[in-house]
All heavy atoms as an XYZ file, in Angstrom:
690
protein
N       0.388     -2.220      8.384
C      -0.625     -2.478      9.380
C      -0.100     -2.407     10.759
O       1.100     -2.470     10.945
C      -1.329     -3.839      9.144
O      -0.359     -4.873      9.415
C      -1.844     -3.951      7.743
N      -0.933     -2.428     11.795
C      -0.525     -2.409     13.195
C       0.334     -3.635     13.466
O       1.377     -3.563     14.065
C      -1.705     -2.291     14.115
C      -2.449     -0.958     13.987
C      -1.265     -2.536     15.570
C      -3.711     -0.856     14.727
N      -0.155     -4.774     13.030
C       0.598     -6.027     13.312
C       1.995     -5.992     12.711
O       2.968     -6.380     13.380
C      -0.099     -7.268     12.744
C      -1.414     -7.541     13.444
O      -1.515     -7.086     14.623
O      -2.329     -8.156     12.867
N       2.179     -5.485     11.527
C       3.546     -5.388     10.894
C       4.425     -4.448     11.663
O       5.572     -4.676     11.875
C       3.457     -4.895      9.450
C       2.743     -5.988      8.563
C       2.409     -5.382      7.176
O       2.605     -4.192      6.975
O       1.950     -6.155      6.325
N       3.898     -3.291     12.124
C       4.661     -2.324     12.865
C       5.120     -2.869     14.247
O       6.201     -2.473     14.647
C       3.860     -1.013     13.103
S       3.461     -0.116     11.584
N       4.334     -3.622     14.863
C       4.639     -4.026     16.226
C       5.154     -5.437     16.391
O       5.477     -5.812     17.519
C       3.385     -3.845     17.052
C       2.827     -2.446     17.199
C       1.556     -2.429     17.951
C       3.838     -1.536     17.829
N       5.222     -6.177     15.351
C       5.760     -7.545     15.443
C       7.111     -7.563     16.086
O       8.020     -6.755     15.719
C       5.819     -8.194     14.052
C       6.157     -9.708     14.066
C       6.129    -10.312     12.703
N       4.806    -10.222     12.163
C       4.521     -9.692     10.956
N       5.470     -9.207     10.197
N       3.340     -9.648     10.524
N       7.305     -8.359     17.058
C       8.615     -8.540     17.790
C       8.927     -7.290     18.619
O      10.092     -7.143     19.081
C       9.760     -8.829     16.827
C       9.527    -10.152     16.096
O       8.940    -11.082     16.728
O       9.881    -10.290     14.893
N       8.047     -6.357     18.831
C       8.321     -5.217     19.592
C       7.552     -5.141     20.940
O       7.960     -4.452     21.831
C       7.954     -3.953     18.813
C       8.647     -3.812     17.425
C       9.432     -2.595     17.307
C      10.048     -2.308     15.960
N      10.830     -3.382     15.382
N       6.486     -5.886     21.016
C       5.671     -5.862     22.189
C       6.054     -7.083     23.117
O       6.305     -8.181     22.601
C       4.210     -6.012     21.898
C       3.554     -4.779     21.199
C       2.082     -5.092     20.861
C       3.654     -3.570     22.140
N       6.072     -6.912     24.396
C       6.326     -8.049     25.292
C       5.244     -9.008     25.246
O       4.048     -8.635     24.970
C       6.495     -7.413     26.661
C       5.827     -6.069     26.550
C       5.917     -5.652     25.102
N       5.484    -10.295     25.560
C       4.444    -11.282     25.682
C       3.319    -10.845     26.606
O       3.625    -10.341     27.652
C       5.067    -12.621     26.212
O       6.167    -12.937     25.315
C       4.036    -13.739     26.139
N       2.092    -11.069     26.219
C       1.006    -10.675     27.099
C       0.445     -9.287     26.812
O      -0.641     -8.919     27.223
N       1.216     -8.421     26.122
C       0.766     -7.076     25.805
C      -0.133     -7.219     24.655
O      -0.006     -8.023     23.750
C       1.899     -6.125     25.477
N      -1.143     -6.318     24.539
C      -2.069     -6.336     23.437
C      -2.602     -4.962     23.125
O      -2.694     -4.118     24.007
C      -3.264     -7.325     23.658
O      -3.994     -6.902     24.810
N      -2.846     -4.759     21.852
C      -3.424     -3.480     21.410
C      -4.721     -3.849     20.724
O      -4.827     -4.931     20.086
C      -2.521     -2.704     20.491
C      -1.177     -2.233     21.122
C      -0.269     -1.557     20.099
C      -1.480     -1.250     22.209
N      -5.626     -2.922     20.709
C      -6.928     -3.182     20.111
C      -7.253     -2.106     19.070
O      -6.849     -0.962     19.148
C      -8.044     -3.157     21.175
C      -7.765     -4.147     22.258
C      -7.143     -3.742     23.415
C      -8.173     -5.444     22.162
C      -6.878     -4.671     24.430
C      -7.873     -6.380     23.145
C      -7.248     -5.985     24.297
O      -6.967     -6.855     25.255
N      -8.050     -2.532     18.076
C      -8.478     -1.540     17.010
C      -9.463     -0.558     17.717
O     -10.401     -1.007     18.367
C      -9.214     -2.321     15.937
C      -9.590     -1.426     14.777
C     -10.237     -2.241     13.682
N     -10.689     -1.452     12.629
C     -10.010     -1.058     11.569
N      -8.838     -1.426     11.423
N     -10.532     -0.269     10.647
N      -9.207      0.711     17.619
C     -10.005      1.668     18.393
C     -11.400      2.025     17.773
O     -12.153      2.678     18.463
C      -9.089      2.913     18.402
C      -8.167      2.788     17.272
C      -8.021      1.292     16.991
N     -11.702      1.506     16.618
C     -12.982      1.751     16.063
C     -13.604      0.425     15.644
O     -12.898     -0.444     15.087
C     -12.951      2.725     14.863
C     -12.575      4.106     15.278
C     -12.046      2.246     13.790
N     -14.866      0.239     15.863
C     -15.545     -1.002     15.533
C     -15.723     -1.017     13.996
O     -15.499     -2.012     13.358
C     -16.878     -1.141     16.248
C     -17.685     -2.335     15.800
C     -16.637     -1.234     17.759
N     -16.170      0.080     13.422
C     -16.331      0.247     11.973
C     -15.632      1.445     11.597
O     -15.448      2.441     12.349
C     -17.888      0.383     11.654
N     -15.016      1.454     10.428
C     -14.237      2.569      9.923
C     -13.075      2.032      9.190
O     -12.984      0.844      8.855
N     -12.103      2.940      8.997
C     -10.906      2.555      8.199
C      -9.666      3.290      8.709
O      -9.787      4.245      9.376
C     -11.135      2.873      6.748
C     -11.319      4.369      6.430
C     -11.555      4.688      4.983
N     -11.815      6.098      4.777
C     -10.823      6.991      4.631
N      -9.560      6.601      4.621
N     -11.103      8.250      4.512
N      -8.535      2.721      8.391
C      -7.236      3.443      8.669
C      -7.080      4.468      7.517
O      -7.069      4.080      6.376
C      -6.082      2.460      8.727
C      -6.280      1.539      9.903
C      -4.741      3.232      8.765
C      -5.174      0.410      9.952
N      -7.046      5.743      7.939
C      -6.937      6.755      6.894
C      -5.458      7.105      6.639
O      -5.204      7.827      5.656
C      -7.788      8.006      7.303
O      -7.397      8.478      8.558
N      -4.561      6.822      7.549
C      -3.156      7.106      7.311
C      -2.367      6.148      8.212
O      -2.565      6.126      9.455
C      -2.845      8.554      7.612
O      -1.462      8.789      7.266
N      -1.475      5.344      7.640
C      -0.630      4.432      8.374
C       0.599      5.111      8.924
O       0.966      6.213      8.564
C      -0.170      3.256      7.518
C      -1.156      2.152      7.480
O      -1.605      1.694      8.584
N      -1.564      1.686      6.322
N       1.260      4.440      9.870
C       2.566      4.823     10.417
C       3.614      4.710      9.342
O       3.596      3.758      8.584
C       2.887      3.925     11.616
C       4.155      4.276     12.258
C       4.182      5.135     13.368
C       5.308      3.632     11.935
C       5.433      5.412     13.974
C       6.570      3.900     12.516
C       6.600      4.855     13.524
N       4.479      5.678      9.209
C       5.585      5.584      8.270
C       5.577      6.644      7.215
O       4.827      7.619      7.302
N       6.392      6.447      6.170
C       6.444      7.468      5.109
C       5.128      7.493      4.333
O       4.475      6.493      4.097
C       7.599      6.991      4.220
C       7.807      5.558      4.533
C       7.344      5.353      5.938
N       4.765      8.708      3.888
C       3.533      8.887      3.091
C       3.662     10.066      2.176
O       4.499     10.993      2.365
C       2.339      9.028      4.017
C       2.433     10.331      4.877
C       1.235     10.446      5.799
N       1.300     11.675      6.552
C       0.387     12.130      7.310
N      -0.749     11.541      7.447
N       0.570     13.214      8.010
N       2.911     10.058      1.155
C       2.750     11.186      0.202
C       1.302     11.502      0.062
O       0.445     10.583      0.005
C       3.331     10.792     -1.160
O       4.721     10.551     -1.041
N       1.001     12.777     -0.082
C      -0.440     13.238     -0.230
C      -0.441     14.573     -0.927
O       0.543     15.275     -0.939
C      -1.147     13.255      1.119
C      -0.459     14.059      2.127
C      -0.848     15.359      2.346
C       0.504     13.519      2.921
C      -0.228     16.123      3.287
C       1.118     14.283      3.912
C       0.769     15.572      4.083
O       1.398     16.350      5.027
N      -1.593     14.917     -1.475
C      -1.783     16.181     -2.144
C      -2.222     17.219     -1.166
O      -3.227     17.014     -0.428
C      -2.779     16.010     -3.286
C      -2.410     16.818     -4.543
C      -3.352     16.461     -5.670
C      -2.683     16.829     -6.917
N      -3.527     16.603     -8.098
N      -1.549     18.313     -1.172
C      -1.891     19.470     -0.264
C      -1.909     20.766     -1.087
O      -0.890     21.143     -1.664
C      -0.883     19.501      0.876
C      -1.138     20.657      1.928
C      -2.474     20.414      2.675
C       0.029     20.719      2.915
N      -3.011     21.410     -1.131
C      -3.147     22.688     -1.940
C      -2.678     22.474     -3.361
O      -1.966     23.329     -3.889
C      -2.340     23.772     -1.232
C      -2.791     24.018      0.197
N      -4.090     24.409      0.531
C      -2.102     23.913      1.343
C      -4.148     24.502      1.881
N      -2.952     24.197      2.373
N      -3.038     21.330     -3.927
C      -2.701     21.093     -5.324
C      -1.336     20.572     -5.668
O      -1.014     20.402     -6.820
N      -0.514     20.371     -4.641
C       0.828     19.802     -4.925
C       1.130     18.622     -4.013
O       0.587     18.553     -2.852
C       1.906     20.894     -4.860
C       1.933     21.585     -3.507
C       3.041     22.691     -3.526
N       4.220     22.128     -2.937
C       4.733     22.562     -1.757
N       4.272     23.542     -1.142
N       5.807     22.051     -1.279
N       1.995     17.718     -4.439
C       2.339     16.583     -3.699
C       3.393     16.856     -2.650
O       4.361     17.589     -2.938
C       2.840     15.432     -4.589
C       1.685     14.774     -5.353
C       1.293     15.091     -6.621
C       0.859     13.807     -4.867
N       0.256     14.318     -6.959
C      -0.076     13.517     -5.875
C       0.744     13.150     -3.669
C      -1.103     12.564     -5.716
C      -0.247     12.173     -3.500
C      -1.197     11.880     -4.542
N       3.178     16.408     -1.453
C       4.190     16.542     -0.352
C       4.423     15.201      0.265
O       3.599     14.294      0.118
C       3.683     17.563      0.743
C       3.691     18.969      0.232
C       2.310     17.151      1.225
N       5.528     15.043      0.811
C       5.940     13.777      1.473
C       6.354     14.081      2.910
O       6.969     15.119      3.178
C       7.069     13.088      0.704
O       6.650     12.693     -0.548
N       6.068     13.176      3.855
C       6.551     13.365      5.158
C       6.552     11.970      5.900
O       6.273     10.939      5.264
C       5.694     14.326      5.967
C       4.235     13.886      6.231
O       3.928     12.754      5.905
O       3.503     14.638      6.778
N       6.854     11.920      7.126
C       6.888     10.700      7.912
C       5.849     10.871      8.979
O       5.875     11.795      9.774
C       8.256     10.456      8.546
C       8.453      9.079      8.990
C       8.958      8.111      8.160
C       8.061      8.699     10.345
C       9.027      6.753      8.593
C       8.155      7.402     10.776
C       8.689      6.420      9.915
O       8.836      5.180     10.317
N       4.903      9.928      8.949
C       3.719     10.015      9.905
C       4.088      9.131     11.151
O       4.297      7.907     11.021
C       2.525      9.491      9.194
C       1.242      9.765      9.920
N       0.316      8.737     10.125
C       0.718     10.855     10.508
C      -0.719      9.253     10.802
N      -0.446     10.527     11.027
N       4.016      9.721     12.293
C       4.364      9.017     13.542
C       3.211      8.481     14.325
O       3.282      8.217     15.490
C       5.206     10.018     14.424
C       6.543     10.317     13.907
C       6.732     11.439     13.096
C       7.614      9.476     14.181
C       7.961     11.675     12.625
C       8.854      9.709     13.648
C       9.083     10.813     12.853
O      10.276     11.092     12.281
N       2.154      8.194     13.627
C       0.929      7.676     14.250
C       0.116      6.891     13.253
O       0.577      6.654     12.125
N      -1.044      6.394     13.695
C      -1.944      5.757     12.826
C      -3.340      6.458     12.954
O      -3.801      6.706     14.083
C      -2.151      4.290     13.176
C      -0.830      3.512     13.073
C      -3.211      3.607     12.319
C      -0.878      2.123     13.616
N      -3.843      6.971     11.897
C      -5.123      7.689     11.857
C      -6.262      6.759     11.543
O      -6.162      5.973     10.534
C      -5.070      8.843     10.862
C      -4.034      9.919     11.243
O      -3.559      9.838     12.370
O      -3.776     10.815     10.405
N      -7.341      6.804     12.315
C      -8.557      6.042     12.050
C      -9.660      7.040     11.700
O      -9.902      8.046     12.412
C      -8.960      5.261     13.298
C      -7.962      4.141     13.544
C      -6.852      4.361     14.370
C      -8.149      2.888     13.022
C      -5.966      3.357     14.658
C      -7.229      1.884     13.326
C      -6.182      2.086     14.130
N     -10.438      6.706     10.666
C     -11.552      7.505     10.264
C     -12.830      6.718     10.602
O     -12.943      5.528     10.269
C     -11.563      7.803      8.747
N     -13.770      7.382     11.292
C     -14.994      6.768     11.620
C     -16.161      7.701     11.287
O     -15.974      8.789     10.715
N     -17.393      7.294     11.639
C     -18.570      8.075     11.395
C     -18.695      9.126     12.391
O     -18.226      9.089     13.491
C     -19.785      7.174     11.375
C     -19.746      6.079     10.349
C     -19.788      6.685      8.941
O     -20.505      7.616      8.614
N     -18.981      6.116      8.074
N     -19.479     10.202     12.053
C     -19.783     11.285     13.000
C     -20.398     10.736     14.240
O     -21.354      9.901     14.188
C     -20.628     12.317     12.272
C     -21.015     13.482     13.149
N     -20.089     14.387     13.568
C     -22.194     13.821     13.707
C     -20.661     15.310     14.278
N     -21.935     14.989     14.378
N     -19.972     11.114     15.415
C     -20.473     10.732     16.699
C     -20.161      9.216     17.022
O     -20.788      8.647     17.943
C     -21.928     10.992     16.911
C     -22.258     12.524     16.775
C     -23.797     12.736     16.950
C     -21.534     13.340     17.869
N     -19.307      8.583     16.268
C     -18.968      7.194     16.532
C     -18.042      7.136     17.715
O     -17.135      7.979     17.854
C     -18.314      6.590     15.337
C     -17.845      5.152     15.514
C     -17.119      4.583     14.296
O     -16.984      5.287     13.291
N     -16.569      3.462     14.372
N     -18.192      6.161     18.588
C     -17.225      5.936     19.671
C     -15.868      5.494     19.163
O     -15.760      4.597     18.286
C     -17.785      4.873     20.708
C     -18.990      5.368     21.447
O     -19.086      6.573     21.689
N     -19.806      4.401     21.856
N     -14.836      6.050     19.737
C     -13.473      5.664     19.377
C     -12.794      5.376     20.716
O     -12.886      6.186     21.654
C     -12.700      6.721     18.574
C     -13.467      6.956     17.273
C     -11.282      6.309     18.345
C     -12.870      8.028     16.417
N     -12.090      4.265     20.821
C     -11.547      3.791     22.032
C      -9.979      3.820     21.939
O      -9.452      3.780     20.867
C     -11.942      2.356     22.371
C     -13.504      2.212     22.396
C     -14.187      1.935     21.266
C     -14.182      2.543     23.549
C     -15.605      1.806     21.321
C     -15.587      2.465     23.590
C     -16.279      2.115     22.482
O     -17.599      2.035     22.531
N      -9.385      3.852     23.104
C      -7.919      3.743     23.139
C      -7.484      2.381     22.661
O      -8.173      1.379     22.899
C      -7.430      3.997     24.588
O      -6.045      3.768     24.650
N      -6.329      2.299     21.999
C      -5.834      1.029     21.545
C      -5.227      0.189     22.632
O      -5.053     -0.995     22.484
C      -4.721      1.286     20.513
N      -5.038      0.795     23.832
C      -4.493      0.081     24.964
C      -4.573      0.959     26.169
O      -4.954      2.107     26.119
N      -4.232      0.414     27.330
C      -4.194      1.185     28.526
C      -3.198      2.330     28.469
O      -2.133      2.088     27.849
C      -3.813      0.310     29.742
C      -4.940     -0.643     30.060
O      -6.073     -0.401     29.784
N      -4.538     -1.734     30.761
N      -3.553      3.491     28.887
C      -2.640      4.624     28.854
C      -3.239      5.857     29.546
O      -4.247      5.788     30.174
N      -2.494      6.939     29.378
C      -2.930      8.231     29.931
C      -3.112      9.263     28.826
O      -2.219      9.353     27.960
C      -1.828      8.744     30.932
O      -1.591      7.731     31.918
C      -2.258     10.051     31.553
N      -4.197      9.998     28.824
C      -4.414     11.021     27.833
C      -3.398     12.141     28.112
O      -3.312     12.685     29.153
C      -5.853     11.532     27.919
C      -6.053     12.775     26.982
C      -6.838     10.498     27.598
N      -2.614     12.469     27.067
C      -1.575     13.508     27.144
C      -2.085     14.816     26.652
O      -1.671     15.840     27.146
C      -0.343     13.075     26.377
N      -2.971     14.789     25.621
C      -3.451     16.085     25.114
C      -4.691     15.772     24.211
O      -4.908     14.692     23.701
C      -2.435     16.683     24.195
N      -5.589     16.757     24.172
C      -6.780     16.732     23.353
C      -6.838     17.985     22.549
O      -6.777     19.057     23.024
C      -8.070     16.557     24.211
C      -8.004     15.271     25.055
C      -9.335     16.620     23.342
C      -9.163     15.204     26.118
N      -7.083     17.813     21.179
C      -7.230     18.907     20.329
C      -8.502     18.792     19.513
O      -8.560     18.049     18.554
C      -6.004     19.012     19.329
C      -4.709     19.205     20.014
C      -3.896     18.123     20.292
C      -4.302     20.491     20.519
C      -2.700     18.292     20.917
C      -3.077     20.606     21.155
C      -2.273     19.571     21.329
N      -9.579     19.442     19.953
C     -10.906     19.227     19.300
C     -10.914     19.975     17.965
O     -10.321     21.014     17.687
C     -11.887     19.811     20.301
C     -11.117     20.735     21.117
C      -9.700     20.314     21.151
N     -11.789     19.439     17.076
C     -12.156     20.098     15.801
C     -10.963     20.648     14.980
O     -10.918     21.782     14.643
C     -13.178     21.207     16.092
C     -14.482     20.674     16.627
C     -15.457     21.735     16.863
N     -15.073     22.672     17.909
C     -15.185     22.503     19.250
N     -15.561     21.343     19.672
N     -14.815     23.388     20.070
N      -9.985     19.723     14.682
C      -8.854     20.142     13.878
C      -9.245     20.263     12.400
O     -10.075     19.461     11.892
C      -7.737     19.055     14.071
C      -7.256     18.982     15.422
C      -6.568     20.310     15.873
O      -5.594     20.725     15.251
N      -7.159     20.919     16.865
N      -8.655     21.196     11.731
C      -8.955     21.451     10.349
C      -8.616     20.209      9.409
O      -9.177     20.018      8.386
C      -8.316     22.663      9.787
C      -6.777     22.590      9.756
C      -6.190     23.858      9.091
N      -4.728     23.718      9.253
C      -3.921     22.971      8.427
N      -4.498     22.271      7.490
N      -2.689     22.935      8.558
N      -7.663     19.424      9.892
C      -7.189     18.281      9.059
C      -8.017     17.046      9.211
O      -7.668     16.031      8.683
C      -5.680     18.012      9.407
S      -5.494     17.485     11.091
N      -9.130     17.085      9.940
C     -10.018     15.913      9.916
C     -10.702     15.561     11.208
O     -11.152     14.413     11.256
N     -10.750     16.380     12.156
C     -11.551     15.944     13.390
C     -10.804     16.171     14.587
O      -9.904     17.052     14.740
N     -11.176     15.384     15.587
C     -10.584     15.518     16.935
C      -9.270     14.710     17.060
O      -9.216     13.617     16.520
C     -11.615     15.009     18.007
C     -12.851     15.827     18.018
O     -12.837     17.053     17.805
N     -13.950     15.150     18.225
N      -8.299     15.271     17.712
C      -7.021     14.564     17.909
C      -6.857     14.304     19.405
O      -6.960     15.233     20.135
C      -5.847     15.361     17.360
C      -5.915     15.541     15.868
S      -4.653     16.699     15.223
C      -3.175     16.152     15.899
N      -6.559     13.072     19.791
C      -6.291     12.715     21.124
C      -4.977     11.964     21.158
O      -4.753     10.983     20.443
C      -7.373     11.803     21.677
C      -7.058     11.387     23.139
C      -8.768     12.516     21.651
N      -4.095     12.540     22.018
C      -2.717     11.819     22.189
C      -2.789     11.026     23.437
O      -3.123     11.591     24.488
C      -1.657     12.881     22.208
C      -1.303     13.560     20.944
C      -2.084     14.605     20.446
C      -0.327     13.106     20.115
C      -1.804     15.276     19.247
C      -0.030     13.646     18.886
C      -0.822     14.766     18.479
O      -0.567     15.314     17.265
N      -2.370      9.781     23.354
C      -2.444      8.874     24.520
C      -1.056      8.274     24.687
O      -0.467      7.738     23.727
C      -3.457      7.766     24.376
C      -4.862      8.378     24.210
C      -3.426      6.830     25.572
C      -5.934      7.399     23.926
N      -0.489      8.403     25.901
C       0.818      7.721     26.184
C       0.517      6.338     26.656
O      -0.239      6.163     27.673
C       1.514      8.511     27.261
C       2.061      9.883     26.735
O       2.378      9.986     25.563
N       2.076     10.849     27.605
N       1.084      5.357     25.993
C       0.959      3.985     26.396
C       2.280      3.500     26.954
O       3.333      3.738     26.404
C       0.621      3.039     25.189
C      -0.656      3.433     24.519
N      -1.860      3.042     24.931
C      -0.855      4.132     23.373
C      -2.747      3.484     24.133
N      -2.198      4.195     23.183
N       2.205      2.946     28.174
C       3.440      2.453     28.766
C       3.523      0.921     28.516
O       2.720      0.132     28.954
C       3.463      2.712     30.312
C       4.729      2.239     30.967
C       4.716      2.480     32.404
C       6.063      2.036     33.011
N       6.142      2.237     34.433
N       4.550      0.553     27.706
C       4.753     -0.827     27.345
C       6.130     -1.154     27.820
O       7.112     -0.682     27.326
C       4.615     -1.055     25.867
C       3.212     -0.646     25.379
C       4.924     -2.521     25.487
C       3.012     -0.695     23.863
N       6.206     -1.990     28.832
C       7.522     -2.316     29.395
C       8.011     -3.574     28.751
O       7.238     -4.491     28.450
C       7.486     -2.434     30.928
O       6.479     -3.380     31.243
N       9.288     -3.735     28.611
C       9.879     -4.949     27.974
C      10.666     -5.693     29.038
O      11.051     -5.245     30.034
C      10.742     -4.578     26.772
O      11.727     -3.698     27.201
C       9.929     -4.016     25.699
């Protein structure tokens, strides 16, 4: 979960928010395995994916700057990369 990944890593007073009001985490940060074209593959996922409803608002988890936007990706929707500056 987000709390487990960030425990003891964020400075006091920093906070992150769940970017969807309703929905689910479809892929966590870290090692994962999934079926692709009928065979199992493993990789390391460097983000957290949230699945929501069509046309649902999705918010940034914290203050940051949009680094890139990739609309209508074949792997599941729109991708937005946000750089968050967290100073320690």
